[in-house]
SENUGU-377067 format. One record per residue: y negated, z negated, x negated of N, C-alpha, C in turn. Coordinates in pm, whole numbers, plus 50000, padded with zeros to 5 digits. Layout:
YZXYZXYZX ...
***
This chain:
455335227094929455265215295016456615207995013 456555194895004457775187194999458445186595136 459745187195132460505184995255460485170195289 460665167095414460525153195460461895146595469 462575144895357463835137695356463555122695354 464395115295425464245100795431464545094595295 464105082295279464425074795158465925071895155 466545074395041467985072295026468245059094954 469095050995011469515038494947470755041394863 470595042594731471745046094647472255034394564 471525023294560471995011894483472325015594341 473525011994297473965015394161475185024694163 475345031994273476525040594283476325053694205 477435059894170477405072994105477095083494211 476045091394186475705102494276475995115694205 477005122594255477385135494197476525146594257 476235156494177475485168094226476465178594277 477055175394392478035184394454477535189594588 476365185194629475735190194751474215189194732 473475192194836472005191894827471415178894881 472235169094909471775156994977470675149894899 470795149194767469825141894685468635150594646 468755163594663467745172994613466675175494720 465405173994680464295176794770463635190094735 463425192494606462835204994560463595210094439 463685223194426464295228994307463645242394276 463605245594150463025258194104463775262493979 464325274693980465055279693865466365272493840 466905266193944468115258093933469155263194033 470425262393996471485264994092472495253594088 473095250894203474235241894208475455250094171 476195245694070477285253694015478575245594017 479615250994080480915244194083481575245393946 482365235093910483055234793781484535237693802 485035249293763486475251993779487295242593691 488485238793735489345230193653489995238193541 490525230993445491265237293336492755235193359 493525245993355494975244793365495515239193233 496315228593244496855222093124498385223593122 499095212493099500525213193075501315214793206 502475221393196503485220393301504105206593287 504055198593393504545184793384505905182893449 506335192493532507645191193596508135205093635 509365208293593510035220493637511035216593745 510945222993859511755219293974513105226293966 513935221893871515165229093840516435221393876 516315210193945517495202993990518025209494118 519325208194140519915215294254519415209894388 518925197494391518385191894515516865194194527 516325202394440514895205594447514715219894497 514725229494408514695243294454513315249294458 513285262294486512055269994470511065268494584 511385260394685510405257394790509985242794786 510195236194671509685222594655508165222894666 507615213194738506155213494757505645200294816 504385200594861503715189094922503775176794830 503225178594711503225167994610502125157794639 502425145294608501445134394611501525126794480 500385123994420500345116394296499545103594319 500085092394272499475079194293499385071994159 498195067394123498015059394002498205044794040 499185038293975499585024994019499875016093898 498875008293856499044998093754499755003393629 499165013393568499715018793444500815028993460 501135032293584502185041893611501645052693704 502055065093681501715075993771502965079093853 502865077393984503995080194073503815094094135 504915101394147504885114894201505945116294308 505525121094426506435123294538506345137894579 507475143494625507455157494664508695160794747 508575171694824509725176694899510665183794803 511935180394814512915186394726513575198494786 514815196794830515625208294868514925217294969 515035230194947514435239995038515175239495171 514485236795280515175235895409515585249595460 516645249695541517015262195608515925266395704 515255256495765514055258695844513305245495851 512125245495913511295233495917511965221795988 512975224596072513585214196155514875208696095 515175211995972516375207295903516255192195878 517185184395935517085169895922517735164595793 518095173695702518645169495573517655171795458 516405174095493515395175795388515245162695308 514845163995182514815152495092513435150595031 513045137995016511845134294941512275129294804 511685134994699512035131394562510905123494496 511265116494390510315107594322510455109194171 509315109894102509285109793956508145100793912 508155096593787507105087793738506785090693592 505595086493553505105089393419504165078293374 504145075593244503185066193189501895072993146 501955085993120500765092993071500295104293160 500955106493274500555117093364500925130893316 501655131693206502045144593148503565145893141 504235135493095505685135693081506285127593197 506875134693292507445128193410508965127393397 509495115993439510935113693440511405111593583 512625116393610513245114093740514195102193727 513875090693781514815079493773516045082193860 517205078393812518425079593892518495067393982 518265069394111518075058294204519335054594281 520215064194305521455061194377521275057294521 520215061894584519925057794722520505067294827 520525080094798520975090094896521875100294826 522905104494898523785114694844523215128594866 523475137194769523195151394784524385158994727 525045166594814526245174094777527265164894710 527455153094771528505144094728528155134594615 526935135294562526555126494452525235119494482 525155106694444523905099294460523155097894327 523575105294226522875105094096521665114494104 520625109594167519435117794189518215108694208 517085114794232515815107594248515295108494391 516195109494487515805110694628515495096794684 514345095394752513955082594811513965082994964 514145094695023514205095395170514845108595210 515605108295320516155120595378515905120495527 515595132195581515345133395723514175142695751 513835144095877512725152795915511415148595849 511265135595823510025130895761509825136795621 510915141095559510815146595424510235160595420 510105167095535509485180395533508085179695473 507375168795500505975167695456505605153195426 506555145595373506375131395342505095129395261 504185121195312502865119395249502595104495230 502835099195110502665084895085501275081395032 500975068695034499755063194976500065049094929 499315043994832499345029794802498225023394880 498555012994955497595006995047496594998394970 495335002494973494264994894908493594985095002 494104983795124493534974295218493724959995166 492704951595173492864937695125493864929695208 494214934595326495154927395411496544933595411 496834942595318498144949095314499244938795290 500264939195374501394929995360502284934395244 503004924795185503834927795069504894938195099 505444937695220506484947395256505914961095287 504574962195290503934974895326502884978995222 503124975895096502154979594993502024994794979 503085001695017503055016295022503305020595166 502575030595209502725035895344502825051095337 503395056995441503535071495443503645076195587 503365088995606503665095695732504455108295699 505225112695797505985125095780506675128795909 506965141595922507735146096038507245159096096 508115165596168507815177596246508595176596376 508475186496460509215186496586510705187696559 511545179696625512995181196609513455194896659 514605199096612515125211996654515275212396806 514815223296865514895224797009513655220097083 512735213297010511485208697070510395218997043 509525221797139508445231397114507655227896989 507305238296916506625236896786505375228296795 504605229896904503335222696915503535208096956 504765203796980505055189997017505635182396899 505075184796782505505177796663505125163196665 505585155896564505355141396562505375136296419 504605125996396504595119396266505115105196281 506085101796198506555088096189505815080796077 505645067796094505045059395992506155052195915 506035051995784507005045195699506265035595606 507005025795555506405016595459507435012295356 506915006495247507775002695135507104991695056 507874982195003507284971794917507064976494774 507784987194733507774991094592507605006094569 507425013894674507285028294659508605035594642 509715028294643511045034194624511905032494748 511945020594800512795017394915511945017895042 512205027895125511375030695241512125027895371 511355023995472511895022395608510815025995707 511215028795830510235032195933509515019595980 508205020896001507415009796053507665007796201 507885018696272508095018496416509295027196450 509975023896558511115032096599510675045696649 509495046296708508985058696765507855064396679 507605077396690506495083296615505165076696651 504245076196555502945069996578501885080296618 502115092996587501215103796628502075115096681 501705120796795502525131096858501655142796904 502365153096953501755164497022500845172796932 501245174296807500585183596714501705190496635 501465202396580502515209096502502955201096379 502005195896300502285187596182503245194296083 503205207596072504155214495984503555217595848 502565209595806501955211195675501835197295611 501015195995507500875183195438499785175095506 500175164795581499255156495658499025143595579 497935142895506497765132195408497115119995471 497395108295412496825095695460496145088595343 495155080395378494415072795277493785060595342 493455050895257492655039395300491195042795276 490385041795381488975045095371488165032295357 487645029095237486895016695219485565016695292 485075028395328483795029095399483935024895545 485115026795601485375023095740486265010895752 486845006495641487884996195643488964999895744 489455011995730490465017395821491265028095748 492375032095810493195042895756492745056095815 492925066595736492595079995784493775089295759 493985098295852494995108795837494295122195853 494425130795752493905144395758495085153895774 495075161295882496215169795917495755183995946 496705193195944496405206895981496615208696130 495765216796190495985220996328495615235696339 495865241496454495565255596477494375256696570 493215259796514492005261596596492155274296679 491975272796809492135284196901493505290696887 494485282996837495875287596822496015299396726 495035301496639495145312996549494605310296409 493835299696389493235296996258493725283296208 494295283096088494695270396028493445262595989 493335250396037492135242396015492525227795993 491535219295966491775205295931491065196296031 491755185796073491135175496155491645161896108 491025151196157491385137896107491395127696218 492155116996193492265105796286492095092796209 491685082296280491415069196220492315058796286 492775049296206493615038496259493245025296192 493205014396268492945001296205494194995096143 495404999896184496634992996144497775002296105 497545015296101498545025396066499555027796179 499355021096291500265022796404499595029696522 498395025196555497655030996666496575040196609 496615052896648495705062896592494805068696700 493535070496664492565076296757492815091296772 492245097496877492335112096888491735118896766 492295130196730491825137496611490455143796635 489635143596529488315149996532488325161396431 487995173596473487995184896379486945183296270 487255188096151486215189596049485115198596103 483865195296071482745203896110482035208895984 481365220296000480685226795888479345232095937 478475235695844477225242095882477505255295953 476555259596035476765271296121477015284096043 476475285195922476615297795847477845298095757 478725288195768479935287795686481015296595749 481645305495674482675314195732483925306495772 484615311595872485885305795914486975310995822 487725301895760488805305795670490045297695702 491205302795660492475296195685492705285495578 492735272795620493005261795528494415256495556 495315259295463496735256195482497015241295462 496465235795353496545221395326495145216395295 494975203295275493605198295254493445189195132 494465181395094494395172694975493135164094972 492755158295085491525150595095491675136795031 490665132694955490675119694888489295113194900 489275100094879488035092894849487865093494698 486695097494651486515100094507486595087294425 487465086494326487515074694239486185072394168 485675060194177484425056894110483175060994183 483345068494291482225072294378482765072394520 483205060594564484015059594685483255062394814 481935064194805481195068094925481345082994954 481975090294862482145104694877483595108294906 483765117794997485065123395028485145137294966 486245140194900486465153294839487705159594901 487695172594913488835179694969489075192294888 490365195594870490775207094791491705215894874 491195221694981492065229295071492625241995006 493865244895038494475257394995494085268195095 493315277795047492875288895132493985299395135 494375303395254495485312695272494955325995323 495205336495244494835350095283496125356995327 496415356095454497725359695506498035374595496 497025383095503497245397495514497465404495380 497215397795268497305404395138498665402395073 499045412494992500275411394913500035418194779 500195410694670499895415694536501145419794459 502255412394478503485414894403504485421594496 504735434494480505545441894578506955436394597 507595431694489508985427394501509145413594564 508045406294580508145393094642508405394794792 509335387094849509715389594989508695385295093 507675377695055506725372595153505315377395122 504545379695227503155383695209502265371295206 501005373395167500035362595164499635358895021 498395354595006497875349594879497165336394904 497085328094800496435315094813495595311994690 494495304994714493735298694607493245285194660 492485277994580492045264594619490535263894624 490015257594729488595255694747488205241294712 486905238994702486375225394681485275222994782 485345211594852484275207994944484145192794948 483025188095000482725173794997482125169395130 482175156195151481635150595274481105136595247 480125132595327479575119095317479975110295435 480745115895529481255107795639482715110795673 483305120495607484695123995632484895133295749 483835136995819483925145995934483165158895908 481875157695872481085169695844481205172895695 481635185095667481955188995530480955199095477 480515196595354479575205395286480355215995210 480025228695237480675239795166479625247895091 478855240695010477905247594923478615258294841 479855255494802480595264594714481635272194797 481335284494828482245292794906483225300294817 482935300894687483865307394596485035297994566 486135303694516487325295694486487045285794374 487585273894388487545263894280488645266894179 489835270594226490965274194140491485287794183 491365297594094491885311094119493355311994075 494075322094124495465323794079495585326593930 494595333193870494635335893727495475347993691 495835349193564496535360993514498045360293531 498565349093573500005347593595500365354093729 501095365193725501355372793847502175364693948 502955354893902503755346893995502905337194077 501655335594039500735327594121499985336194221 500255349194220499645358294317500605360894434 501325350494474502235351494588502035339494680 501975342194804501815333394920501385318994896 502275309394873501895295294882501795288094747 501555295594641501255289194512499825283794514 499445277094407498085271894389497735261094492 498725253194530498525242194624498285229294546 497135222994570496775210794498497545198894555 498125190794465498765178394507497715168694560 498135159794648497205149794701497045138594598 495805136294554495525125294464494835129494337 493945120894289493265122494160493615110494075 493995112893949494285101793859493425103293734 493225092193665492445092293542493295086693430 493735095393341494565091193228493835092793096 492655098893100491775100092984490395095593028 489645088492945488355082892990487385093293043 487425105192986486405115193019486855125293123 488105124493170488645134993256489335129293379 489255136593489490115134693604491275144593593 492465140293634493625149093638494055151293783 494315163893815494915167693942496125176293908 496905179894009498125187393984498245198794085 498895209694043498965221594127500355227694120 500835232394234502105239594241501925253794192 502815258094104502815271894055504175278394082 504165291594097505395299594111506205295294234 505515292194343506215288094465507155299294511 508345295594543509435304394587509905314094478 509625310694353510235317394239511235307594175 512175312894096513205304294037512635294293937 511475297193879510895288093780509695280493836 509755276693963508685268994026508405256393944 507125252593935506765241093852505485234593903 505205222893849503975215593877503175214893747 501905218493754501045218693636499875208993654 499475202893544498305194093545497035202293532 496015198193604494655203493591493755192293543 492695195693471491705185593437490315190693472 489465181193506488055183993532487265172093480 486085174493436485215163793385485095152593490 485125140093444484965128793535483635129993610 483725129893742482565131593830481785144393798 482555154393752481925166893711482425178893789 482655177293918483165188293999482115199394017 480865195894002479785205694012478575199993938 477535208093924476355203693850475115210793900 473955204593870472715212293877472575219093742 472435232293745472455240293623471105246993602 470555244893485469355251993443469695261593332 469335274293348469635284293247468695283693129 468765293993045467965293992923466465293792953 466055300293061464635300793095464155287693159 465075278893191464685265693240464515264893390 464515252793439464315250193581464115235393603 463825231693726463595217493755464075213893894 464385201193909464835195394035464085182394056 463625180194179463045167394218463875161594331 464265149094317465095142794419464265138594540 464955135394645464325128694758463915114694714 463085107594788462795093594754464085085394759 464255076494665465465068394663465145054294618 465985045194660465875031194620467145027694543 466975022794421468125020094335468135005494295 469255001394237469344988394171469914990794031 469494982493936469934984193798468754984793703 469054985593573467974985793473468014997793379 468985006693398469065018693316469435030593405 468935042393366469325054793431470295062093339 471505064593390472545071293314472785085293370 472965094893281473245108593321474595112993265 475365119593349476565126793309476115141193290 475985145593165475285158193139475905165393021 475545178193007475915186092890474855196692868 474525199192742473575209792707474205218692600 473595230092579473945238092461473285231792339 473545237592221472895232392100471395233892106 470925244092177469485246292191468925240692320 469795235592407469365231192539468745217292538 468215213392655467575200192664467415196092809 467225183092827466915177192957465775167292937 464795167793025463755157593029463705151893170 463285139393178463335132193304461995125293329 461525126393452460335119093496460695110393615 460085098893624460145090593743458805091793815 458875094193947457685096494029457615086094138 456425084094192456335075594311456795083594433 456795077094548457335083494667456605096394703 455325096994673454535108794706454665119894602 455325116994490455535127194388454635126294268 453845115694254452965113994137453755107494023 453665112993901454375107093787453945092693762 454895084293727454625070293698454305068693550 453305060793522452825058993384453965053793295 454165060393185455195056493089456535062993114 456685069693228457975075793263457825090793286 456865097093221456675111493234457545118893132 457725131993156458535139893063457955139592923 456635139192912455995138892780456185125592709 456705115492781456925102292722458315100892660 459115111492661460475110392608460795122292518 461655119592420462215130392340463245137692427 463305150892419464295158092500465715152892474 466465151892582467845147192574468745159292555 469655158592460470605169592441471925163792391 472995171192415474325166492378475285168292494 476305159692498477345160292601477875146192620 477455139492726477795125492748478135123092895 479035113592919479335109493056478325099293106 477805091093017476845080593054475725080292951 474985090992943473855091492852472675083892907 472125074592829470995066492874469705074392858 468905074792963467595081292956466625071392891 465985075792784465075066992709463695073392701 462715066192749461325069992726460835062692601 459745067292543459295061792415458985046892425 458395042892535457975028992548459085019892600 459985025592679460985016992742462085025292804 463285019792802464395025692878464755016992997 464145005293003464414995893112463614999993235 464325002793344463645007193467463734996593577 464104984293540464304973993642463034970893720 461854973193660460594970593731460414979893850 461154990993851461035000593961462164999194063 463114990294035464234988494127463754983394262 464484987294365464214983294503462894988594556 462354998794491461135005394539461425020294552 460815027194648461055041694660460495049294541 461365056594472460935065194361461655078594375 461115088494308461785101394294462125103494146 463105111894122463455115493985463285130593971 462585134493866462395148793837463125152193708 463995162293717464755166893601464245180693559 464005182293431463655195193374464805199393282 465475210393317466675214593246466445227893176 466925228693054466865241092976468245243092915 468985253292964470345255892919471175243092924 471205237093042471805223793056472385221893196 473285212193207473895208393334473845193293349 473535188693470473665174593504474695173693617 475775166293592476875165293687476695153593783 476185142593731475965130893816474935121893752 474415112593832473445102793784473805089193841 473375078793771473655065293817472635055693757 472055047393842471275035893794472255024193782 472195017293670473215007293642472614995993559 473134983993576472704972693494473574971993369 472934972693253473634971993125473194959693047 
***
């Protein structure tokens, strides 16, 4: 019996198979997360103003340039007001250079890449403002800060900063814009095109014992609403999320993605390391930025065989996704945290391929909920084995196959494409079905479908 899901208005947007929202029926199919591939080390944190506790990286793709921000010098404690924010840039997202900016002294010299010093540098979190009303002097915005020394830990504060060029920063307001939270982790900010507002995702302590994530909304980056905790389905386990790295997905901006660093505080793998704890990275998604889908409870990024990643705060994902290759998304991860050879490494994952509907060798099928689309072609982001295949049927709202669009009307699709066009023998043009409720049925044999899109070509 079919479940009674409402008709979904998907227009021509990319719909990733990262949750069950689009799925109405499935048989012999599993939703499978796609682990990233560890690629090049892009930056070794070996300058004297950086050090082995460099962290809280943010990456921003900006008009042919990849900008990278991070905390440099290891503070004596979280309240050290001499902490530094460093900046590097790259044309290819692989080879990063530290420009000599001459803005701030460190140990008597200004020959460095420091763009800010102060409490805000403990967790400086910048963004490029995509708001259509962003002022020239505020094309880049950031938040940062913790409680000053002598102030109770839970009375932390975030200051708002802005910059015309991402290099020269100043405070937007004399006083903090958000107060009365610890804020001692990476509190990221973004422009939310779905709300036409700014969002801040920060860490808090649920019941004063569990590291968790909550968010606030602002129309102007100055006045912020009360924080709302992330919510999850009732059967999702409670886990410690140290950071969140939440983004709006490039090219599928109706979706929110998060890459929280899961912290296992009680474990210790490397005896000689002075600190306990282990970390890995999770993957979760949301359609409103508040309720989060955790279909995938297993780790998205494991520590791997490198023993120096089996210590406390390694495996922390930088905030931001960039695209430097047509077929791949690039993310970045901290490795060897608090070791002398701490570094930042690039990760890659298939574009819009964070997860898939997977059919094994014995085959399986998926039928979507009723949906209304716009466009004249159905495109699939898919991959099969050499022996694998995908067939596609279009059905009416009640589930009856539409004439000319049955599985028997098409040659099996096989290969590996980001935008493979579904072709039936008589026609590949589906514009006659646009703006009407239809279902899509996928038959998979040793194959994965990562995303689908109706599009005008």
